[in-house]
C-alpha positions, 0 to 999 in steps of 0.5 A, a space after each residue: 496511463 500508469 497505475 500504482 497498486 499498493 497492497 494493504 497489509 493485514 490489520 491495516 486500512 487506508 486513510 481514504 481521506 488522505 488518499 483523496 487529498 493526494 489529488 489536491 497535492 503536487 503529485 505530478 500527473 496523479 488524477 485518480 485514487 481508489 481502494 479496491 479490495 486489499 489494494 490502494 490504486 493510484 492512476 497517473 496520466 503518465 509517468 516519465 523517468 523522474 522519480 515519483 514518491 506518493 505516500 499512502 497513509 494507512 492506519 492499524 485497525 487490528 493487531 496481526 501477528 507476522 503479517 504477510 509480505 506486501 508489494 507495490 506494483 507500477 504498470 502501464 494500463 495499456 501494456 500491463 507486461 511493462 511493470 515494476 514491483 517493490 516489496 514493502 518491508 514491515 520489520 517492526 510488524 514482522 517481529 510481533 509474535 502470536 503470544 504478543 497479541 493473544 490474551 489467553 497466551 500460556 506460552 504455546 
């Protein structure tokens, strides 16, 4: 079994309905999804050499200036040292300054 953990950026929430709908889609070997803390977790019966692309839809629920980097990790459930990670870049969000969201901004 393989897991894909997608970290949720600050100020965002996973679209839980969309996450469950992925199970009805054509995503090979995907059999379970859940949100745990600040991660969306997708469980696959197996993964092979073929590329798998699974969209995890998120919605902005709060504006956050300069959110921290987030990552997606894929690993073997029974052998977690067998893993791969990728950084998820959010260039438009990184450009948001505190002044853009501060109602009382005086130009710090």
